[in-house]
C-alpha positions in Angstrom: 7.7 -15.1 31.3 6.9 -15.1 27.6 6.0 -11.7 26.3 3.4 -10.7 23.7 4.5 -7.3 22.5 1.6 -5.0 21.7 3.1 -1.8 20.2 0.9 1.2 20.0 1.4 1.2 16.2 -0.4 -2.1 15.9 0.6 -5.7 15.3 1.9 -8.3 17.7 5.4 -9.7 18.5 5.9 -13.0 20.3 9.0 -14.1 22.1 9.0 -17.6 23.5 11.9 -19.2 25.4 11.5 -23.0 24.9 13.2 -26.3 25.7 12.2 -29.3 23.5 13.6 -32.7 24.5 13.3 -36.0 22.7 12.6 -38.5 25.5 11.9 -41.3 23.0 14.3 -44.0 21.8 14.0 -42.9 18.1 14.9 -39.9 15.9 12.1 -37.4 15.6 12.0 -35.3 12.4 10.7 -31.8 13.3 8.5 -30.4 10.5 6.8 -27.3 11.9 5.8 -25.4 15.0 2.6 -23.4 15.5 1.2 -21.2 18.2 -2.5 -21.6 18.8 -3.9 -18.3 20.0 -7.3 -17.4 21.4 -7.7 -15.0 18.5 -6.1 -16.5 15.4 -4.0 -14.1 13.2 -3.9 -15.4 9.6 -0.8 -13.3 9.0 1.2 -14.6 12.0 4.5 -16.1 11.1 7.8 -17.1 12.7 10.7 -14.9 11.6 12.9 -16.3 8.9 16.6 -16.9 9.5 18.4 -13.7 8.6 21.0 -13.7 5.9 24.6 -13.1 6.7 24.2 -9.5 5.4 21.3 -8.9 7.7 23.2 -10.2 10.6 26.1 -7.9 9.8 23.8 -4.9 9.3 21.4 -5.4 12.2 23.4 -7.6 14.6 21.1 -10.6 14.4 17.4 -11.4 14.3 15.2 -8.4 14.9 11.6 -8.6 16.2 10.2 -5.2 15.3 7.5 -5.1 17.9 10.2 -5.7 20.5 12.3 -2.7 19.4 15.7 -2.4 17.8 17.3 -5.1 20.0 18.9 -7.9 17.9 18.8 -11.6 19.0 21.9 -13.7 18.3 20.8 -16.1 15.5 22.5 -19.0 17.3 19.8 -18.9 20.1 16.8 -18.5 17.7 15.2 -21.9 16.9 12.8 -20.7 14.1 15.0 -22.3 11.4 15.2 -25.6 13.3 11.9 -26.9 11.9 11.7 -28.2 8.4 12.9 -30.7 5.9 16.2 -31.7 7.5 15.5 -31.1 11.2 16.1 -34.0 13.4 16.0 -34.5 17.2 17.9 -37.6 18.3 17.1 -39.6 21.4 18.0 -37.6 24.5 18.8 -34.5 22.4 17.4 -31.2 23.6 16.8 -27.9 21.8 16.8 -24.7 23.9 16.4 -21.2 22.7 13.9 -18.6 21.4 11.1 -18.7 19.0 10.3 -15.2 17.5 7.1 -14.5 15.7 5.0 -11.6 14.5 1.5 -10.9 13.2 -0.6 -8.0 11.9 -3.5 -8.2 14.4 -3.3 -6.0 17.4 -3.8 -7.4 20.9 -7.3 -6.4 21.9 -7.7 -3.6 24.5 -9.5 -6.1 26.8 -6.0 -7.5 27.5 -4.3 -4.8 29.6 -0.5 -4.6 30.2 0.8 -7.8 32.0 -2.4 -9.7 31.5 -1.6 -13.4 31.0 -3.0 -15.1 27.9 -3.0 -18.9 27.6 -1.7 -20.2 24.3 -0.7 -23.6 23.1 2.6 -24.4 21.3 2.3 -27.3 18.9 5.4 -29.0 17.5 4.8 -31.2 14.4 6.8 -34.2 13.3 6.8 -36.5 10.4 4.1 -39.3 10.3 1.5 -36.8 11.6 2.7 -36.7 15.1 2.3 -33.5 17.2 3.5 -32.5 20.7 1.7 -29.8 22.6 2.5 -27.6 25.6 0.3 -24.9 27.2 2.0 -21.7 28.3 0.9 -18.3 29.5 2.1 -15.3 27.6 2.1 -11.8 29.2 0.9 -8.8 27.3 3.6 -6.1 27.2 2.2 -2.7 26.3 5.2 -0.9 27.9 7.4 1.4 25.9 10.5 0.0 27.5 12.0 -2.8 25.4 14.6 -5.4 26.3 18.3 -4.5 26.2 20.9 -6.9 25.0 21.7 -7.8 28.6 18.1 -8.8 29.2 18.0 -11.0 26.1 21.2 -12.7 27.3 19.6 -13.3 30.7 16.5 -14.7 29.2 18.4 -17.2 27.1 20.7 -18.3 30.0 17.8 -18.6 32.5 16.5 -22.1 32.9 13.5 -20.9 35.0 11.6 -19.3 32.1 11.7 -22.4 29.9 8.6 -24.2 28.7 9.5 -27.8 28.2 7.9 -30.1 25.6 8.9 -33.7 26.0 8.6 -35.8 22.9 8.0 -39.5 23.2 
Protein backbone atom coordinates (compact mmCIF):
# COMPACT_ATOMS: atom_id res chain seq x y z
CA UNK A 1 0.00 0.00 0.00
CA UNK A 2 1.24 3.50 -0.82
CA UNK A 3 0.74 5.91 2.09
CA UNK A 4 -0.27 9.56 2.01
CA UNK A 5 0.94 10.88 5.35
CA UNK A 6 -1.36 13.53 6.78
CA UNK A 7 0.27 14.90 9.93
CA UNK A 8 -1.87 16.91 12.35
CA UNK A 9 0.52 19.84 11.84
CA UNK A 10 -0.51 20.07 8.16
CA UNK A 11 1.07 19.30 4.84
CA UNK A 12 1.31 15.98 3.05
CA UNK A 13 3.97 13.32 2.62
CA UNK A 14 3.88 10.75 -0.20
CA UNK A 15 5.75 7.45 -0.24
CA UNK A 16 5.44 5.36 -3.41
CA UNK A 17 7.04 1.99 -3.98
CA UNK A 18 7.42 1.64 -7.75
CA UNK A 19 8.85 -0.58 -10.43
CA UNK A 20 9.46 0.94 -13.87
CA UNK A 21 10.55 -1.38 -16.69
CA UNK A 22 11.57 -0.58 -20.26
CA UNK A 23 9.85 -3.25 -22.38
CA UNK A 24 10.80 -1.55 -25.65
CA UNK A 25 13.80 -2.27 -27.84
CA UNK A 26 15.28 1.21 -27.45
CA UNK A 27 16.83 3.41 -24.76
CA UNK A 28 14.30 5.66 -23.02
CA UNK A 29 15.56 8.90 -21.52
CA UNK A 30 13.62 9.68 -18.35
CA UNK A 31 13.07 13.40 -17.90
CA UNK A 32 10.52 13.83 -15.12
CA UNK A 33 7.93 12.13 -12.94
CA UNK A 34 4.68 13.68 -11.71
CA UNK A 35 1.87 12.57 -9.44
CA UNK A 36 -1.56 13.73 -10.55
CA UNK A 37 -3.71 14.23 -7.47
CA UNK A 38 -7.45 14.85 -7.11
CA UNK A 39 -6.63 18.15 -5.41
CA UNK A 40 -3.48 19.66 -6.96
CA UNK A 41 -0.85 21.09 -4.62
CA UNK A 42 1.23 23.76 -6.38
CA UNK A 43 3.95 23.29 -3.74
CA UNK A 44 4.20 19.50 -4.11
CA UNK A 45 7.72 18.34 -4.99
CA UNK A 46 9.82 15.21 -4.94
CA UNK A 47 12.56 15.31 -2.32
CA UNK A 48 16.00 16.21 -3.61
CA UNK A 49 18.93 13.84 -3.31
CA UNK A 50 20.57 14.49 0.07
CA UNK A 51 24.16 15.65 0.22
CA UNK A 52 26.82 13.39 1.72
CA UNK A 53 26.75 15.58 4.82
CA UNK A 54 22.96 15.20 5.17
CA UNK A 55 23.26 11.42 4.79
CA UNK A 56 25.89 11.32 7.56
CA UNK A 57 23.85 13.57 9.87
CA UNK A 58 20.38 12.13 9.28
CA UNK A 59 21.14 8.63 8.02
CA UNK A 60 19.55 9.12 4.58
CA UNK A 61 16.53 10.74 2.95
CA UNK A 62 13.99 12.03 5.47
CA UNK A 63 10.32 12.56 4.63
CA UNK A 64 9.25 14.89 7.49
CA UNK A 65 5.54 13.92 7.40
CA UNK A 66 6.61 10.30 7.88
CA UNK A 67 8.62 11.03 11.02
CA UNK A 68 12.36 10.86 11.76
CA UNK A 69 12.90 7.57 9.91
CA UNK A 70 15.59 7.90 7.22
CA UNK A 71 15.42 6.07 3.89
CA UNK A 72 18.59 4.66 2.35
CA UNK A 73 19.36 6.97 -0.65
CA UNK A 74 20.23 3.92 -2.78
CA UNK A 75 16.55 2.87 -2.81
CA UNK A 76 15.13 6.35 -3.46
CA UNK A 77 14.49 6.98 -7.18
CA UNK A 78 13.78 10.72 -7.03
CA UNK A 79 17.17 11.63 -8.51
CA UNK A 80 16.85 9.09 -11.38
CA UNK A 81 14.83 11.49 -13.54
CA UNK A 82 16.58 14.25 -15.43
CA UNK A 83 19.18 15.14 -17.99
CA UNK A 84 21.32 11.98 -17.94
CA UNK A 85 18.75 9.38 -16.89
CA UNK A 86 18.40 6.45 -19.26
CA UNK A 87 16.50 3.21 -19.06
CA UNK A 88 17.93 0.60 -21.43
CA UNK A 89 15.87 -2.18 -23.06
CA UNK A 90 14.87 -4.73 -20.43
CA UNK A 91 16.22 -2.57 -17.60
CA UNK A 92 14.05 -2.04 -14.55
CA UNK A 93 14.11 0.60 -11.79
CA UNK A 94 12.70 -0.42 -8.42
CA UNK A 95 12.53 1.70 -5.34
CA UNK A 96 10.81 4.57 -3.61
CA UNK A 97 9.58 7.98 -4.67
CA UNK A 98 9.35 10.44 -1.77
CA UNK A 99 7.41 13.68 -2.07
CA UNK A 100 5.87 16.39 0.06
CA UNK A 101 3.47 19.28 -0.26
CA UNK A 102 2.04 22.07 1.86
CA UNK A 103 -1.69 21.34 1.39
CA UNK A 104 -3.27 19.21 4.09
CA UNK A 105 -5.31 16.15 3.21
CA UNK A 106 -8.97 17.26 3.50
CA UNK A 107 -10.92 15.94 6.49
CA UNK A 108 -13.32 14.21 4.07
CA UNK A 109 -10.55 11.59 3.67
CA UNK A 110 -10.46 9.64 6.95
CA UNK A 111 -7.59 7.44 8.04
CA UNK A 112 -6.99 4.53 5.61
CA UNK A 113 -9.28 6.00 2.92
CA UNK A 114 -7.96 5.08 -0.55
CA UNK A 115 -7.35 7.97 -2.92
CA UNK A 116 -6.81 7.24 -6.65
CA UNK A 117 -3.83 9.08 -8.17
CA UNK A 118 -1.96 8.75 -11.41
CA UNK A 119 1.83 8.50 -11.69
CA UNK A 120 3.15 9.97 -14.94
CA UNK A 121 6.70 9.28 -16.13
CA UNK A 122 7.92 11.63 -18.86
CA UNK A 123 10.57 10.83 -21.46
CA UNK A 124 12.29 12.81 -24.19
CA UNK A 125 10.39 13.37 -27.43
CA UNK A 126 7.24 14.18 -25.45
CA UNK A 127 6.45 10.60 -24.47
CA UNK A 128 4.65 9.86 -21.23
CA UNK A 129 3.81 6.63 -19.42
CA UNK A 130 0.99 6.47 -16.88
CA UNK A 131 -0.08 4.17 -14.07
CA UNK A 132 -3.06 4.49 -11.74
CA UNK A 133 -2.56 3.64 -8.10
CA UNK A 134 -4.48 3.94 -4.87
CA UNK A 135 -2.80 5.72 -2.00
CA UNK A 136 -4.02 5.20 1.58
CA UNK A 137 -4.40 8.15 3.93
CA UNK A 138 -2.34 7.69 7.08
CA UNK A 139 -3.51 9.91 9.91
CA UNK A 140 -2.01 7.64 12.56
CA UNK A 141 0.66 8.86 14.91
CA UNK A 142 2.68 5.67 14.54
CA UNK A 143 5.30 6.10 11.84
CA UNK A 144 7.39 3.46 10.07
CA UNK A 145 10.50 2.06 11.66
CA UNK A 146 13.66 1.22 9.78
CA UNK A 147 12.56 -2.44 9.71
CA UNK A 148 9.25 -1.52 8.05
CA UNK A 149 11.03 0.58 5.42
CA UNK A 150 13.36 -2.35 4.64
CA UNK A 151 10.35 -4.66 4.25
CA UNK A 152 8.59 -2.20 1.93
CA UNK A 153 11.61 -2.00 -0.35
CA UNK A 154 12.14 -5.79 -0.40
CA UNK A 155 8.47 -6.65 -0.95
CA UNK A 156 7.51 -7.27 -4.56
CA UNK A 157 3.79 -7.29 -3.74
CA UNK A 158 3.49 -3.54 -3.07
CA UNK A 159 4.97 -2.49 -6.39
CA UNK A 160 3.14 -0.43 -8.95
CA UNK A 161 4.54 -1.39 -12.33
CA UNK A 162 4.79 0.95 -15.27
CA UNK A 163 5.87 -0.75 -18.48
CA UNK A 164 7.43 1.49 -21.11
CA UNK A 165 7.13 0.62 -24.75
